[in-house]
Structures are given as C-alpha cells and as structure tokens.
C-alpha positions as CSV (number, residue, x, y, z in Angstrom):
1,M,10.7,9.5,-3.3
2,N,7.2,10.9,-3.0
3,V,6.9,12.6,0.4
4,R,3.4,11.1,0.9
5,R,4.9,7.7,1.2
6,R,7.8,8.2,3.5
7,L,8.2,5.0,5.4
8,I,9.2,4.2,8.9
9,S,12.8,5.2,9.6
10,A,15.2,2.6,11.0
11,A,15.5,4.4,14.2
12,A,12.3,4.1,16.2
13,V,11.7,6.4,19.1
14,T,10.8,5.1,22.6
15,A,7.2,4.3,23.2
16,T,6.5,7.0,25.8
17,T,8.2,10.3,26.5
18,V,7.2,12.2,29.5
19,L,8.1,15.9,29.3
20,G,8.3,18.3,32.1
21,T,6.4,20.9,30.1
22,A,2.8,21.4,31.2
23,T,0.1,20.8,28.7
24,L,-0.9,23.9,26.8
25,T,-4.4,25.2,26.9
26,A,-6.5,25.2,23.6
27,C,-7.5,28.5,22.1
28,G,-11.1,29.7,22.7
29,G,-13.4,28.1,20.1
30,D,-11.2,24.9,19.8
31,T,-11.7,23.8,23.4
32,A,-14.7,21.5,22.8
33,A,-13.1,19.8,19.8
34,A,-9.9,19.4,21.8
35,G,-11.4,17.7,24.7
36,N,-11.0,18.8,28.3
37,A,-7.6,17.5,29.3
38,G,-6.4,19.0,32.5
39,N,-9.9,20.2,33.4
40,T,-11.7,16.9,34.1
41,D,-10.8,13.3,34.8
42,T,-11.1,12.4,31.1
43,F,-7.9,11.1,29.6
44,D,-7.7,13.0,26.3
45,V,-6.0,11.1,23.5
46,V,-5.3,12.3,20.0
47,A,-4.7,9.5,17.5
48,S,-3.0,10.1,14.1
49,F,-5.3,7.8,12.0
50,Y,-7.8,5.0,12.3
51,P,-5.6,2.0,13.4
52,M,-4.3,4.2,16.2
53,A,-7.7,5.5,17.1
54,F,-9.1,2.0,17.3
55,L,-6.5,1.0,19.8
56,A,-6.9,4.1,21.9
57,E,-10.7,3.7,22.0
58,R,-10.6,0.0,22.9
59,I,-7.9,0.4,25.6
60,G,-9.0,3.8,26.9
61,G,-12.6,2.6,27.3
62,D,-14.8,4.9,29.4
63,H,-11.9,6.9,30.7
64,A,-10.5,8.2,27.4
65,H,-11.8,10.8,25.0
66,V,-10.3,9.9,21.6
67,T,-10.1,12.1,18.5
68,S,-8.4,11.3,15.2
69,L,-6.4,13.8,13.1
70,T,-7.4,11.9,10.0
71,Q,-11.0,12.0,9.0
72,P,-12.9,8.9,7.7
73,G,-12.3,8.6,3.9
74,Q,-9.2,10.8,4.0
75,E,-6.0,9.2,2.7
76,P,-3.8,9.3,5.8
77,H,-0.6,10.0,3.9
78,D,-2.1,13.2,2.5
79,L,-2.8,14.7,5.9
80,E,-1.8,18.3,6.5
81,I,-2.6,19.4,10.1
82,S,-4.8,22.5,10.5
83,A,-4.4,25.1,13.2
84,K,-7.5,23.7,14.9
85,Q,-6.0,20.2,14.9
86,T,-2.7,21.6,16.3
87,A,-4.7,23.2,19.2
88,R,-6.4,19.9,19.8
89,L,-3.0,18.1,19.9
90,Q,-1.6,20.7,22.3
91,D,-4.5,20.3,24.7
92,S,-4.3,16.5,24.8
93,D,-2.9,14.2,27.5
94,A,-1.4,11.8,25.1
95,V,-0.8,11.3,21.4
96,L,-0.7,7.9,19.6
97,Y,0.9,7.9,16.2
98,L,3.1,6.0,13.7
99,K,6.3,7.9,13.3
100,N,7.2,8.9,9.7
101,L,4.0,7.7,8.2
102,Q,2.5,11.2,8.3
103,P,5.2,13.9,8.2
104,S,2.9,16.7,9.3
105,V,1.9,14.7,12.4
106,D,5.6,14.0,13.3
107,D,6.3,17.8,13.1
108,A,3.3,18.7,15.2
109,V,4.1,16.1,17.8
110,A,7.8,17.1,18.0
111,Q,6.8,20.7,18.6
112,S,4.0,20.0,21.1
113,G,4.0,20.0,24.9
114,V,2.1,16.7,25.0
115,R,3.1,14.8,28.1
116,T,2.8,11.3,26.7
117,K,4.0,10.6,23.1
118,I,3.5,7.0,22.0
119,D,5.1,5.9,18.7
120,A,3.5,2.6,17.6
121,A,6.5,1.8,15.5
122,S,8.6,1.5,18.6
123,L,6.4,-1.2,20.1
124,T,7.0,-4.0,17.6
125,S,9.5,-5.0,14.9
126,L,9.4,-3.5,11.3
127,E,10.8,-5.0,8.1
128,K,11.8,-3.9,4.6
129,H,9.3,-4.9,2.0
130,G,9.3,-4.4,-1.7
131,N,6.8,-5.3,-4.4
132,E,7.1,-9.0,-3.7
133,V,6.7,-10.2,-0.1
134,G,6.4,-13.6,1.5
135,G,7.7,-17.2,1.1
136,H,7.4,-17.3,-2.7
137,A,9.5,-14.1,-2.8
138,A,12.6,-15.9,-1.5
139,E,12.7,-17.7,-4.9
140,H,12.9,-14.4,-6.7
141,D,15.6,-12.4,-5.0
142,E,16.2,-10.4,-8.2
143,H,12.9,-8.6,-7.6
144,E,13.9,-7.0,-4.3
145,G,14.7,-3.3,-4.7
146,S,13.9,-3.4,-8.4
147,H,10.7,-1.4,-8.3
148,D,9.9,2.1,-7.3
149,G,13.1,2.7,-5.3
150,E,11.1,2.5,-2.1
151,S,11.9,-1.0,-0.8
152,S,14.9,0.5,1.1
153,G,12.5,1.8,3.7
154,L,10.7,-0.1,6.4
155,D,7.1,-1.1,5.8
156,P,4.7,0.8,8.1
157,H,1.6,-1.5,7.7
158,I,2.1,-3.3,11.0
159,W,-1.6,-3.2,12.0
160,L,-2.4,-5.7,9.2
161,D,-0.6,-8.4,11.1
162,P,-2.8,-9.2,14.2
163,V,0.3,-10.5,16.1
164,R,2.2,-7.2,15.6
165,Y,-0.9,-5.2,16.3
166,A,-1.4,-7.1,19.6
167,Q,2.2,-6.2,20.5
168,V,1.4,-2.5,19.8
169,A,-1.8,-2.8,21.9
170,E,0.2,-4.1,24.9
171,G,2.6,-1.2,24.6
172,V,-0.2,1.3,24.3
173,G,-1.9,-0.2,27.4
174,A,1.3,0.2,29.4
175,A,1.7,3.8,28.3
176,F,-1.9,4.7,29.2
177,A,-1.5,3.0,32.6
178,K,1.7,5.0,33.3
179,A,0.2,8.3,32.1
180,D,-3.1,7.9,33.9
181,P,-2.4,5.6,36.9
182,G,-5.7,6.2,38.6
183,H,-7.3,4.0,35.9
184,A,-4.4,1.7,35.3
185,A,-6.3,-1.4,36.3
186,D,-9.0,-0.7,33.7
187,Y,-6.4,0.0,31.0
188,R,-4.7,-3.3,31.7
189,K,-8.0,-5.2,31.6
190,N,-9.1,-3.6,28.3
191,T,-5.7,-4.3,26.8
192,A,-5.9,-8.0,27.8
193,D,-9.4,-8.2,26.3
194,L,-8.3,-6.7,23.0
195,V,-5.2,-8.9,22.8
196,R,-7.3,-12.0,23.3
197,E,-9.5,-10.8,20.4
198,L,-6.5,-10.2,18.2
199,D,-5.1,-13.7,19.2
200,A,-8.4,-15.2,18.1
201,L,-8.3,-13.2,14.8
202,N,-4.8,-14.6,14.2
203,T,-6.1,-18.1,14.8
204,E,-8.9,-17.5,12.3
205,F,-6.4,-16.4,9.6
206,T,-4.0,-19.3,10.3
207,T,-6.8,-21.9,10.1
208,G,-8.7,-20.2,7.2
209,L,-5.7,-19.9,4.9
210,A,-4.1,-23.2,5.7
211,T,-5.9,-25.0,2.9
212,A,-5.3,-22.3,0.2
213,R,-4.9,-23.8,-3.3
214,T,-2.5,-21.0,-4.2
215,K,-0.4,-18.9,-1.9
216,V,0.1,-15.9,-4.2
217,F,-2.2,-12.9,-4.4
218,L,-2.0,-9.7,-6.4
219,T,-2.6,-6.2,-5.0
220,T,-2.3,-2.7,-6.4
221,H,-0.6,-1.5,-3.2
222,A,2.1,-3.4,-1.2
223,A,0.3,-3.0,2.1
224,F,0.0,-6.6,3.0
225,G,3.6,-7.8,3.4
226,Y,3.3,-8.5,7.1
227,L,0.1,-10.4,6.6
228,A,1.6,-12.4,3.8
229,E,4.6,-13.4,5.9
230,R,2.5,-14.2,8.9
231,Y,0.3,-16.7,7.0
232,G,2.8,-18.2,4.5
233,L,1.5,-16.3,1.5
234,T,3.2,-14.1,-1.1
235,E,1.9,-10.7,-2.0
236,E,2.8,-9.4,-5.5
237,A,2.1,-5.7,-5.7
238,I,1.5,-3.9,-8.9
239,N,2.6,-0.5,-7.7
240,G,4.8,-1.2,-4.7
241,L,4.4,0.9,-1.6
242,D,2.9,3.8,-3.4
243,P,-0.7,2.9,-4.4
244,E,-1.0,5.7,-6.9
245,S,2.1,5.1,-8.9
246,E,1.8,3.7,-12.5
247,P,3.2,0.3,-13.2
248,S,5.5,-0.2,-16.2
249,A,4.4,-2.3,-19.2
250,A,7.1,-4.8,-18.3
251,R,5.7,-5.1,-14.8
252,V,2.2,-5.7,-16.1
253,K,3.5,-8.4,-18.4
254,E,5.5,-10.0,-15.6
255,L,2.3,-10.1,-13.4
256,E,0.3,-11.7,-16.2
257,K,2.9,-14.5,-16.5
258,L,3.0,-14.9,-12.7
259,A,-0.8,-15.1,-12.5
260,K,-0.9,-18.0,-15.0
261,A,2.0,-19.8,-13.4
262,D,0.6,-19.6,-9.8
263,G,-3.1,-19.9,-10.5
264,V,-3.9,-16.4,-9.4
265,T,-7.6,-15.5,-9.9
266,T,-8.0,-12.0,-8.5
267,V,-6.4,-8.5,-8.5
268,F,-7.1,-6.8,-5.2
269,Y,-7.5,-3.0,-4.8
270,E,-8.3,-0.8,-1.8
271,T,-11.2,1.4,-0.9
272,L,-9.4,4.8,-0.6
273,V,-7.7,4.6,-4.0
274,S,-9.0,4.3,-7.6
275,D,-9.5,0.8,-8.9
276,K,-8.5,1.8,-12.4
277,T,-5.1,0.1,-12.4
278,A,-6.5,-3.1,-10.9
279,K,-9.2,-3.3,-13.5
280,T,-6.7,-2.6,-16.3
281,V,-4.4,-5.4,-15.2
282,A,-7.3,-7.8,-14.5
283,K,-8.8,-7.3,-17.9
284,D,-5.4,-7.8,-19.7
285,A,-4.8,-11.0,-17.6
286,G,-8.3,-12.3,-17.6
287,L,-8.7,-12.0,-13.8
288,R,-11.4,-10.7,-11.5
289,T,-11.1,-7.8,-9.1
290,D,-12.0,-7.5,-5.4
291,V,-11.3,-5.4,-2.4
292,L,-8.6,-6.1,0.1
293,D,-8.8,-3.2,2.6
294,P,-5.6,-1.8,4.3
295,I,-7.9,-0.4,7.0
296,E,-6.4,3.1,7.0
297,G,-9.9,4.4,7.6
298,I,-13.5,3.3,8.0
299,T,-16.1,4.6,5.5
300,K,-19.5,3.6,4.1
301,K,-17.6,1.6,1.5
302,S,-15.8,-0.5,4.2
303,R,-16.9,-4.1,4.6
304,G,-17.4,-3.7,8.3
305,Q,-17.7,-1.1,11.0
306,D,-14.4,-1.6,12.8
307,Y,-10.9,-3.1,12.5
308,L,-12.0,-6.6,13.5
309,Q,-14.9,-6.8,11.1
310,V,-12.9,-5.5,8.1
311,M,-10.1,-7.9,8.8
312,R,-12.6,-10.8,8.8
313,A,-13.9,-9.5,5.5
314,N,-10.3,-9.4,4.2
315,L,-10.0,-13.0,5.3
316,A,-13.1,-14.1,3.4
317,A,-11.9,-12.3,0.3
318,L,-8.5,-14.0,0.5
319,K,-10.0,-17.4,1.0
320,T,-12.1,-17.0,-2.1
321,A,-9.3,-15.7,-4.2
322,L,-6.8,-18.4,-3.0
323,G,-9.2,-21.3,-3.2
324,A,-9.2,-22.1,0.5
325,K,-11.8,-24.5,1.8
C-alpha cells in the first residue's frame, strides 16, 4: 500500500500522555517560529494539519499559540518534517495530531519530549470504509474490500462528521485544561461554544439533506464515508482511499451504470488534487463536476475561510447534486 495513505491503526493511543521529560529548548534561529513555551504564559501548541489546528485555535483562544506542521495547500499525507519543524515541535507544550495519517509526524512525536501528546483518533470511534460507504452500500456487500486493497484499514476522515469532530473537540478541551490548569475554565468554555456550533452544523446537514431526491453521490476520493453514514447517504468513490490512484475501466463502467440507476448528477472532486479523473468519468457518463472539499487545508480555492464555512459550502453542493429542496 502507498505509504502516503497509511490509515489509522486499530490500536489508538490514549488521548494525553504526560512525560516526565522537560520540554527541550529550540535551537537559536528557530525560537520565534517555535513559540515561547516555557518562557511565557503562552500555551504553545503544534498541530499536525488544518483540522487539528482549527480545534487548537478555537479551544485555545487567547491563551494558545498554535502552529501547523502542514502549510496551506500542502497535501497533508505528503508531509516530511524539516529540522526547523522538529525544533518547533520539541519546544511546544502540546502536540495535536491524528496518529498514522502522517507517518513523519508520528515519528517526530514519538521521539519528542513534548509533555502533552493528543491523538485525535483516540477521542472518537473509527470504522473501516472502502469505495462504497453508507446505507446503499449494505445492498452491495460484494464491493467491500474489492478495490485498492485499502479498505482493511480504518478511515481517518473523522472531522468530516460534525458529531465525531465534536467528540474530538471535547477530548482536546479536557487535555488542554489538564496541561494548562491556570486557564482550564476558559478552555472548557471555548470547547462548549465550539461543540454547540458543531451541533448546529449537524442539525443543518440533517435538515438540509432530509429531502434529497437521491441518496447516492460520486467522489474521486473516499473521504466522506463518515458524513455519508451520518446523514443516510451513500458515497461511491472512484479511487477509494487514495485520491491519486487510477480507476480501472471496469470500475468506470460500473459507476456509469450506477449513476443512471440512482439518478446521480455530479462527480465530486477535491481542491488539493487534480480534477482530471472526475472530468473524465463525468464526460463519459454525461454528468457534471463540482467540488466537495475534504478540508485538509484552507487555500484561496477553498469555498470559505474556516472549517465551518467550508462544511456549509459542502452542504450546499450536496443539496444541489442530490436534488434536496
């Protein structure tokens, strides 16, 4: 399996590990980029990629200095940590990451002396997802495990389900409060505020998709399995869990038949990966294309400036494609 797409292992580590080792000091010129952990009252947090950074910023509020190891527009699975980023991690008070999504991050975290290590995967439940996910998929058990050889792993895209993401937020809030007890009350308040926003987002999706004419949607990348299951939809992915793999001719023909049978109108692609495959399949099947953003990073191409805005843009795109009123 392509190392870029290693998925979450079945064994999730505990949410917060407090080590007896003191936080290491950053090297000379890296101090500013690393934050000032240990030198001021700022709670310095390193996040592995955007969905983790969003949580850290919202929950940490004015008390946290948050930096992300993955830059905007960078495909997170491609990340290789630099010496400067390693120094930043070493000098932090906490790291928030999704274990096994980014192998270089896992290695750096394991070797670091960071006091508080928070693995988002341990704060909610994870499931196995293949190319076809959701209620409709139960009618097609023969599909499971038949594509790409990657459906044996657990799907990491938990942040695309607002309910699971809220569970992660609650765990992060508790970890921050434990690591920085002087500001625990503010962390708890910020967490509660964010969870309320995520609950409202969940309600918007539930209501907005309830009247969908069809429940099936096509994507190039199997990132939306948790979202599909949450709202009674079925995601059919062209490429499975690796967005850059090439579908077989048989798979393309299968999708064309499915599109006709289920009234599918749109092939969705994502912002950080080429739309070539989506356009090819759409042209052959007489469908349109549109963006469904897995929100692995925010760029100028994103339909919104933060997680909540992009999720609402995703909802609008799904409503149009599925014929929801």
